[in-house]
N, C-alpha and C positions, 0 to 999 in steps of 0.2 A: 333177062338178067339185069341189064342196064336199068330198066324201069324199077326193078326191085331194090337195087342199090340207091337209086334216087329217092324212092319212097322211104327207105330206111334212114337216109340222111335227113330228110325233112322231118321225120318223127323224132330223131335224136337231137337235132339242132336246138330246139327250145330247151332241152335239158342242160345244154352247155352254156346257155346265155347267162350273163350275170343276173343274180336275183334282184328283183326290184323291191326296194324297201318301202313299206307302207308309211305314208306320212303320219305324223302324230296327229291325232284327232284334235281339232280346234273346237272348244266348247261352242255350242250354239248360242251362248249367252255370255256376257261379261261376268266377271266374278269380283267380289270385294269381301273384305274380312273386317267389318266394322264392330263386331261384338267384343266388348271389353269386359272380361271377367272381374277386373278390379274396380270398375266404375261403380259409383253410387247410383244404382238404377232408380231408386225411389226419388232421389234429388233430381235426376235427369228428367223423369216423368213429370214431377211437380213443376219444374222450370218450363218444360214444353207446354204444359197446360196453362201456366201463367202467361207465356208469350202468345199462345193461341187466343186466349181471352181478350188480350189487348188488341191483337191484330185481326180478330174475327175470322180465325182459321179453325180447321179441324186438326186433330193430332193423329198421326199414323204411328202406332206402337208395334214394332216388329220384335217379337219374342223368338229368338233363334240362337244360333251358335256358329262359330267359325268352322267347326268340324262338319257342319251340315251343308251338303251340296246345294240344296234348295234355298237355304238361308243365304248362302254366298251368291247364288244366282239372282235372287230378288234384289239383294243389296247392290249387285253389279248393275242391274237395269236402272235402279234408282240413282246411281252415280252417273249414268249417261246424260249428256247435256239436254237431250229432249225431255227426259223424265225430270231431271233436276230443276229445270225452269218451271215446269208445270207444278211440281211438288212444292217448290219454294213459294209460289204464288197462292197456294191453297192450304198448305199443311205445315205443321211442325212435325219433324220426323225424329223419332227416337228408336235406337236399337238397344235392346236389353238382352244380355247374355243369360240364357237359361241352362247353360251347361248341357248335361245329358238329362234334361228335365229334372234337375235336382238343385237348381239355384234360381232365385228371384221369382219363385212360383207365387209368392204373396202378391206380386204385382198383377199377375193374371187373375187371381181371385178377387183382387180389389175391383176389377172391372167385369166380374161375373163369369170368368172362365174358371170353372172349378177343377177341370182336368186338362192337362196339356196332352193332346192326342199325338202331336207331332210338331216338328219345326220346319219352317217357321209358322207361327201362329200370328196373324196380322190383325190387330185391332184398329178400327177407325173410331175415334172418340170425338165427341163434341168438345168445344172449348170448356165446357162445364164437367167433363169427365164421364159423359154418358156413352155407353157402348152402342155404336150405330150399326154394327154389322155382326150381330150375334150368330147368324146362320153361316156366314161365309168366313168368319175369322179363323176357324180351325181347318179350313179347306185349302190352305196355301202350301201344304206339304209336297205338292208337285210343282212348285213355282219355277224350277229350273227347266221344266219341259213345257211350260205354257208359252203361248205365242206372245211375242213382244207387244204387238198392237192390242191384244186382248187385255194384257196387264195395264197398259197405258189407259185404255178406255175405262177400265174398272175404276181407276183412281181419278181420272180427269172428269168423268161424268158420274161420280159416286152419288148414289141415292140411298139414304138410310133404309134399313130393313125393318124398321119398327112397325 
């Protein structure tokens, strides 16, 4: 009987323990919200291309939105010191708000993207405005779940897909 009582107490004890609260999940990536719906996107792109031409850099054009988890994730990585230093040395970076794929779509078309499949869409442009990554530009819709080092290497060692 004593054994049965002891067994019963052992089984019942965890039920009376205070519940352990789950920690709030920390995103696996930093996040930023750089997409400005009120910005003059055309002017920002033109200015970046002009700076890139003078500095012999490429342009990264991120077509996204602040509501988009993947857009915020990629922008968050780009803001990290490691990325920021590499990007500053090689690129002019422009964020263009595309809303719910209903704003600034003329900019995507200007560089050969006829349909926005998702956000973000990331264009790498030459300083003369030539799209250098036509195959991979629309494939950034999973940016928030990509490996930090893979993203870094893609831009650090970028090779045109032409």
